[in-house]
Structure formats: C-alpha cells, structure tokens
N, C-alpha and C positions, 0 to 999 in steps of 0.2 A: 422182570419181564422185560423182553424186546419192547422197544416202542413201534406206533403202527407208522407209517410214512404212507404222504399221500402215492396215488399209484401213479406209473412212471409218465412223464411226458402232460399233468397235470400239474397249476400251482395255484396257493391260494390268494386271493385277493383282498388285502388287508390295509384297514384306514386309508390312507389318503389316494393311492393307489387303487381299492378299488372305489374314491371319490373320483377320481378320475375316469374310468370307463365307462363309471353312470352319465358324468359331464359329457362324457365324448357322444354317445346314447342320447342324448337330452339334446345337445344340441341337431344331431342328424333326427329327431323326432319335431322338432320344432319346423325344422325346414322344410320337412314331408308336410307334416299340418298346414303350412302356405300353400302348397301347393296342393293340397284338398286331399290328403290323402289320411287315412284313417286306421287306428291300431289291430290287428290280426297275431292272436296270440293260436300257437298250436303245439300238440303232447307236444315232450321231447322225443317218443320213440312213435314209430307207424310200423306197420305192416312188413315188414321187409319187401315186399310187392313190389309197393309204393317205390321205392326207388330202383330196384330194377329196373320197371317199365319207364319213371318218370327220368332218371340219370343217366338210364342207359348201361347196359349189362359189359358194353366192350369199356366203361369210363375205368382208369387205376378206381377212383371211389368206390363202386358197387365189386368189382373184380379183388382189389386188396387191402380198402383201410375202411371202411364200415364194420361197425359193432355189430353183431349179429346176433339173437339168442333166442329162443323155446320157451314160453313161457309158463305157467302151469295149466295152461288148455292146451298144450303143446305145436301153439300156434307162432310162426316163426315170426319175429319182429326186428326191428332193428331202431338202433337211437340213430336221430339225424343227424346227414353229415351238409346237408344244406340244409334254405329256408323255402324256394321255391315250390318245388312237390310237395311237401306241405298245406303251403296255402291252398294251391292247386287245390288239392285236395278237400281241402274244409270249403273252398266254392261250391264245390261241387257235388257236395254231401246235405249242405246249407242250401241248394242249389237259390244263393245268392246272386246269381244271374237274373231270375226270374224274378224277385223281388225288387233290385234297384235300378237306378238306371246305369248304362253302361260308356264311357267301361268304369270299370269296378278299379276302386283306389286302394291299396292298404301298404303298411308299412309293419315291418318285424322287427324282434330286437330280444336274442337270448343265445344261450350255447348250443352248438353244435357239437359233433364229436366224427372224430377220424384216426383210423390205429397206422399212424404215421412215423416215420422217423423224429422224437423231438429233435428242435433247432431254437435258434435265438429267434424270440417275436410265432413260435410254430408249435402249439402246441397237442393235443390230443383231443381234449377236452379246449373249445376254442368260443370266441361270440362273436355274430356279425348282426349287420346293421343293414336290412334289405327292403324293398320295394318292391311292389310287384303291380302293373297295370294292365286288366284283362279286359279283351272286348273291344281292344283298340282299332283303329279305322284307316291309320295312313302315316306316312314319314315325321305328321309333328309332333306325336306321340312318344314317339324318337326321341327324337329332339330335346323334346318336354324333360323327360328322366334323366337323359346325360345333361338338362339344364339346373334336374336339383340334385342330383351328387353331384358336380361344380359347387354349386352352391353350397352344400353344404360343409365340403373340403374346404372353400376358400373363410367359411365363418370358423371352422376350426382353426385357423391359422395356417394354413397348405396356401401358398402365395402362388407361387409359380408349378402350375399344372397343365402338361398336355395331356392332350386326350388321339386317342388312336383310335381307329375307327375302323372296318370291314362287312366288307358281305358276305354272307353266305349265302345269299339265295334262299329259292324255293328249294326244298327235298326233291324233286323232280332231277333240278339240276347239280344240286350237289351229288346224286346218285353217278351221274355222266360224269360227274367232275373227281368220286371218289375210283372208279373203272379207269380213270388214265393216270391214278396215283397206283393204283392195281398192278398196272403194265409197266410205269416205269419202276416199282419197285421189284419187281419180280423175278429181274436180273440181280438185286442185291440185298435178295434175302439172307444170305448167309453171311452180309455183314452187317446187318443191326442186330440191336437187342432185343434177349428173351421176350421183353415187352412188345418193342414194335411187330414183334413175329404173331404175336397174338394180337395185336392192333389191327396187322394187315388182313385177316381174316373178317375182323369183326367190325371195324368204324378206320380205315387206310388213315383217315383225314388227322387222330390224333398222334398218326405219325411224326406231322408237322410240328406238332407240339413237344417232341422229346427233348431232354435237358443233356443227353449222352454227346457228346463234345463230336464223335465221328455219325452219327446220325443228323446231329446238327448241318452239319456242311452236308449232308446228301438231302437232304430237305432241300438245300438253299440251288438246289437245280433240279427239283421234282418241278412238275407243270406248275402252272398258276390258277388258282381261280378267277382272274381276268379275265381268263379266253374262255369262260364259260359264263360269265354275268351276263345277265340280259339287259339293253339300254335299260329300262327299268331301275333297274338293279344300281348301274351308274349314274342315273340321274338322283338316285338316292339318296347314295354316298355324295354326289358334290353338290348337294342341296343341303345336309348336315352339316359337314364341315365349312361350306360359305355361310349359312346362318351362326354355325358358334365362331369362327372367327369374326364376325358381325359382330359378338359379344365381348369381343373380346379374348373369346378364349383358342389357346393355341391347340391347332390342332392337324393331325396329317392322317393318309391312309397310309392304311400298313398291310398289304396281301398278305401276309402272312401270318396273319392274328385268325385264332380259331375258336382261341376259350377251351377251357377243358370239359365240359357237357353234352352229350348228346342234344340234347333238344333244342340248342341253339339254334337259328336259324334266320334268314334278313341280316340287316344291321346290328354288327356287337364291336362293344368298346373295350377298353380300355384307359383308367387314369396312372398316368406316373407325373411322379413329384419330382423335382429339380430346384433342390433347396440352396442358396446363397454359398456354402461351404463346395458347391458342387459335385457331393457326394452324391451317387448313382442308387437310390433305395427301387427302383424301378416297377412294376406296379403294383399300389396300393387298392385296386378295389375296377370292378368291372362287371359288364352284365351286356345284357341284348336281347334280342328277338326271339319269340320262340312261337309257328305258327300250328302244330300239330301237339303241343302237349297237354292241355285243355282234353282232346280230344282223344288221345292213345288212353288217358287217365279216366274214360268214360265218359267224358261230359261232351255238351254242344260244340262247334268249331268254331270256336273264339280264341284271336292271334293275344299274346299276350310279349307285351315288355318288360325288364326289371334287372336292378342293380346289386350289389351286396358289397360291402365292407367289412375288411378284418378287423376288428377293433385290438386285437392284440399289437397286430400292423399300425395302426392309427395312433397307440398309443406309444408303442415301440420310439414311432419316430420325431412325436411331439415331444414326450418327453423328455430324449435324447437332444434335442435342438429349446430345451426349459420352458416349453410354451402351454407348460402346465402346472406351472408356480400357482398361480391364482387359484387354483384348486382344494390345495391345501390347506388346510383349517386348523387355526389355534386357538387355545384357550385364551381370552379375557384377563381372567384371573385365576386366583389360589386363595381362596382363603386357608391360614393356617392357623387351627386352634388344638389349646393345652389345657388338657383338661375337660372334666366332665358338663362345667356350668359352661365351660364356654363355648364347648363342643357343640352344646345344643342351640347357646346365642348365633355360634357361625351357622349354624343351619338351615336355622329360621332365617336367617340376612343369605344366603344361599340360593333360599329357597324363591325368596322374593325379587334377588336378580334376574333368578333366571324368569323369570314369567313377564319381564322388563325387554328379554330378550340376550341376557346377557349370557356368554357362555362360561361356566364357570364350575372348576371342585372345587374339593373340599378334604381333609384327612380323617379317617374316623376312626385310627387309633395314633396316639402318642408315638411320634417320630423325631429324631433331632434336625436341628432347623437345618442345620447344611444339606442333608438328603432332601428337604421336602423343597426349599429352594434351587434343587437341581431338579427336582421335579418336572415346578413352574417353569424352569429354563428350556427342560427337555417339549415340554408342552408350549410354548412360545407365549408365556403369557404376561402380560405390558406390567400388571402388579400384582404386589403380595397384600393380602389382608390378614392381618395377626391379631389375634383375642385370644389373652392369658388370663394369667388372674388378676393381673395390674389392669389388664384394658377391662375387663368387667366389673371390678369395683369401683374404676371411674367412667363406666359406661363410654367410653370411648373404643373407637377402631383404630391399629395403627394402620397405614396406607404406605407398603416402600414400592416406590416408583424403581422396576428392574433394571430399567437401561441406567439413569441417572444413580439409581443408589439412593435420593433423598429419599425421608420418611418423614409423616407427619400425622397427627391426630384426628381425629374426626368424632365428633355424637355422633351418636347410636339414632338420633332422631334424624341428622341429615348425611348419614352414610349411603344410603341409596342416592336421592339427586347429589351427590357429591361425586360418584361412581360412573353414573349414568350422563356428569356432565364430563369429565374425565374419559370418556371411552366416546365422544360423540354422539350420545345417544339422545339428543336432544330434539328439537321442534322438526329437524327433516329426517331425523334415524325416522322415525314413522309417517313418514312419505318420501319414500327411496324415490319412487318414478318423479318427485317433485325436482325443478331444477331453477325452483326459484334461491336470490341470493340475498333477498333484502334481509334488513335488521330493523323492520320495522315498529312501529307501538305494540301494542296490546290489539287494539281494536283494527286491526289489519284482518286481524283474523282469518290466515291463510288456509287456505283447504284445496292448496295441491294445483288451484287456477286461476295462478299471478298474470293471464293475459286481462282477469278483471281491473289489479290496479296495479299494471306497470307503468302508467303512466302517474302514477300517485307521489307528489313531491312535498303534502302538506306535511308539515314540522308544529300543528298546532299540538295542545290535548286535551284537545275539546270531546275526543270520544266520541266524532258522529252530532254533537248537539251544537254544532257550530251555527250562529243566526247572525255571524257580524255581518256578512256579505263581502267581506272583504277575502275569504280563503279561497285560493286558490286549484285545492282538492279536486281530482276529477273522477276520487274512487268513492264508488257507492258502498264501499262499506264503512271507508268514513264520514260520508257526507249525506245521509237519506235525506237528512232533512232537507240539503241547498238541493238534492235532486229533486224531490217531490215542489222547490219552489219551480 
C-alpha cells in the first residue's frame, strides 16, 4: 500500500524546528503584551463572504488563492488566508467596541492558507503573527504599532531594519488616484499581463504591485500618489518618518508602496532586513491603517491599524544566520540499563531526576552499548548512567562523561545529588532569575533578593548568634541580634 504524503505546499514541524517556530511566536507575543495587546484567537475557517468583502474581490488572494469549500449545510466557507478580517469579524460579533475602552488591542498567531505556488519559505499552509489596534484616533497609533513591530524584530535578533512608509490617503482620494491610473494604463492594456487586465477593472492600484518585469517598468512611469495626497497626509508621513528616525530606526518614504490588500488606507508600511552579509531578503513583514474595514463588515465606523509577520520567513532568515541555535533542546543524560532488575532501578532513578528538572531518557529493552551510546550522542546528552547486573549487586551507578569519556561509580543514595551537582542544578538552578554570585554561608538563606545582603562581608560562623559586638556584618539575615541592638 502506497504511503500518504503531506499535501503539496505544506510541511511538518518536527522537534527543534517546531520549538523555533514557537519561540518566534512567543517573543512576538511577549512584546505585544508589553504594548498592552491581548490575545484573540479566531477559527481557521470563516464564511467566504468575510474575506471577499474584507480582503477585496480584486486581490490575488480572493481571486486565485483562497481555499473555498461548501460544508454539509451547503454554506460557502473558506480557510482563512490572513488574520485581520477574522479579528474584525470577532470584534463586531462580540460587540467588543461597546464593552471595552478604545482602542481595542489584540494580537493573533496561527496557521493561514493560500493556494499559491510553493517555494522556499512560502507554503500553502503558513503561519502568521499579527496585531490589530481598532478604534484609533491619530497618527500616534500608527507610530506605536510600527514601533511594536520593530521592537519584536529586534528582540528576535534582526539588527538592521529599514522601515518603508507611504500614505494611501482616504478612500475618496484613492478613487481620484485610481482614475488617473486608469487613464494612464488605458493605452497600455494590450501590453500588461492577464492579471493586470483584471486589476485594471477592479482595482488599478494593484497594478503598481505587479511583479512581472514589463509591468514593473510601466509602473515606474505611472502617476504618483504624491500628486493626490492632502497636506495632512504629507504631514502625517513626515511625522512618522521623523519620529522613527528619532528612535534610531532607519526609515524612508516610498511612494510606490501600496501593500497587497484592498482595505488599506492612510499610512502603510513594510520592514526590510539587511544583514551584515549584504544579502537582500526583501520585506519581512508589513501592515497599515484601514479606515472603512470595520464599517464594511457591518460594524461601527472605527479605524484601525495592524501588521503581520510570516513566521516561516522569519524562521528561514534567523535559521540561516544561526540565530536559533539556542532553541535547540538536548538531553542532559541517558540512563542505560541491562536486565529487568536494573531497568526497574533505572526507571526509579529516571523519575527522581525528572522531578528535579533533568531532561533524561532510558532504554526499555536491551540493546548494544554501541547503539545506546550513539543514541546519547544524537540526543546531545552530557552523561550516560549505566546500571547493569554488577551495579545492582553493588548498589552503584556507573557515570560516564560523554565528552571526556571518563567514568566513575557513585552509590545509589548519592547519585541524584551527584548528577544535580554535575549539571549545575544547585542553589541557583532553582532561582533562574537570581543574579546573585555569592558563595556565602548557609545562614545567608538567599531568597534571590540579594540586595539585602550585597554588603555582607561577615566571615564568622555564628549563624546570626553573634553577641561579640565586633562583627562587621550588615546583613540582617546574618546578624538579626545585632540589628535589634
């Protein structure tokens, strides 16, 4: 029987790659939380109409890339191709605008689906992280969302980021600009690609975003939106640019930037990453303001601004630059047991070590030592603990350092403490946030609040019972009686 492969354009996230994806998402969520955003999870499928109305009939997403199907109730449904429309639908359906202070701040993370040609870092099922701020009032909201995105990218290790910004102005201004574009392209319709012929009728702005080489050249000579922007639009652009430069964020105004979704209006932006290698990765995320989307989907007249990152793209770049190695997990040790009696003792030891936070495994059937040591090596283990007939009879565990290949025997009753000490699971292991480096006496009783005894220079053995009057200790934990005096 033939095996069943994963669908074209999808891939499985396994072990350390899955951890890296989670790490990227977690960092983005942590930064969004710092900015006052809360999680909002929507279904992975929605009514097809949501995306047709929200994303736009003229977009490639709706025209060519959506996964659309009828459910058993004969309703036309679609797998979500992006996150914004679903978040707005949830805000409207749950009347969140009526029960919460504005702006509403939400972040999302999860799989999206687009039927497009698979290529490196681009899949038919892919993952996005994004934020939406809805019910905004001014240009500071745009600035804050851009800063959030840059902050998240920097936290992930993207050091040299350029932010490109533009303004698509109001819907009324865009309509005038579209007419000018249609007038320009009218004489070139026989030259443009088939997709642009459709865009010409539905949304000529999208023609500026075409990647076909000939159409790119035509777009360079097309009317510029600068001729249609209001003074307020230009003022907002300059404000955002200068504010970002003031935060040492490289920023340029790019009047050719239009973004790929119809709901954008006002300021739009993209982030580009230029690594030390000079390799051009292009845009690694982007977003913008939308003025009519909430209203178009049946809600009140609220404006919003948001952005999204493709996690696959971030993973590909960070992994290529070796910036995800810290997310790889290795075993601390492997316990090798030989025989049923030894296996029971090994499993008891394994369970005890796990309760102390040690990552370890053991073999449940007899295998050759060569294959077991190979397993330990592949799993990155530091030590191999061996329990065989001899060890059981002598109540000892043979501990082999897999780097130095040295080996010692440790009594059963001492093995847990011995391993914890070897792995560094000591006093500080249980207080990971503690920066204390003191090696003082037991009477220090460190509670990871070392500011209380940073000045302590006591070398007496009095354990807080000193009454000599000559002790110089200023630590209240060390010298409570002196403190009372």
